[in-house]
N, C-alpha and C positions, 0 to 999 in steps of 0.2 A: 308761798303756802303758809302763811302766818295764821294759825288756828287760835280761835278765842278759847281761853281756858274753860269758860262756862259751857261752851259747846262740847268740848272734849269730855267734861264731867258727865254731860248728858248722854254721850255715846257710850261711855264706860258703864253708866247706870243701866242703860238699855241692854247692853251685852250681858251684864251680870243677871238681870232679870230674865232674859231669854235663856241663859245657861241654867238658871235655877229651875225654870219650868221644864226644860229638857231633862235635867237630872231627875226631877220628881217623876216624870213620865217613864223614864228608864228604870227607876227604882221600883215603881209599881209593876212594870212589865216583868221584872225579876221576882217580885214578891208574890204574885198570884200563883205561878207554878210551884214556887218553893213551898208555899203554904200547903198546897195539895200533896206534894211529895212528902212533907213532914207528917201530914195527917195519915198518909198511907203507911209510913214507916212506924206509926204508933207514937209519934211525938206530938207536942202541941203545935197547931198551925200558927200560933202567935210567934213562933220562932222566926217566921218570915220577916218580922220587923227588923231583924238583924241585917237584912239586905239594904237597909237605908244607908249603912256605912259600908264602903266597898271591901275593906279588909275583913270585917266580921261576916259579911255575906259569903266571901270566899271560904272562910273557916267553916261556916255552916254547911256549905256544899261538900266540903271534904268530910265533915262529920257524917252527913247523910250518905255519902258514898261508902264509908267503911264501917259503919256500926252494924250490929246485928238487928235487923228489923223485927219488931214485935208483931208479926202477923201470923194468922192461922193459915196453914197451908190448905189449898183447895182439896176437897175430897177426891180421891182417886176413883176412876170408873172401875167397877167390878165387871168380871166377865159375865156375859149373858148369853145363853144359848141362842142360836139363830132361830128365826121364825120358821114355823113348819111350812113346807112347800104348799103352794096354792093347788087346789084340786083342778084337774083338767076341765076345760070348758066343754060343755056338751056339743056334739056335732051340729053344725048348721046345715039345714036342708036347702 
């Protein structure tokens, strides 16, 4: 099993290329929801670019988990009286 060094370099280059594409797809898969979460938390959705690097993406997720979100609470429903009862139906002949 004597391999040609040129062939070995080609295999390594292909593996690195496939790994790079896979890494970019996974980074985008994490960036999209992180951008939406940051936007809902009142932060800039551009912070999702920190997910390109694994450690900074993890730090961003911890920040999002433990900060005070700048959102306006939903209005509470007030008590409303019940509808008046329906009048009885006239007798059917």
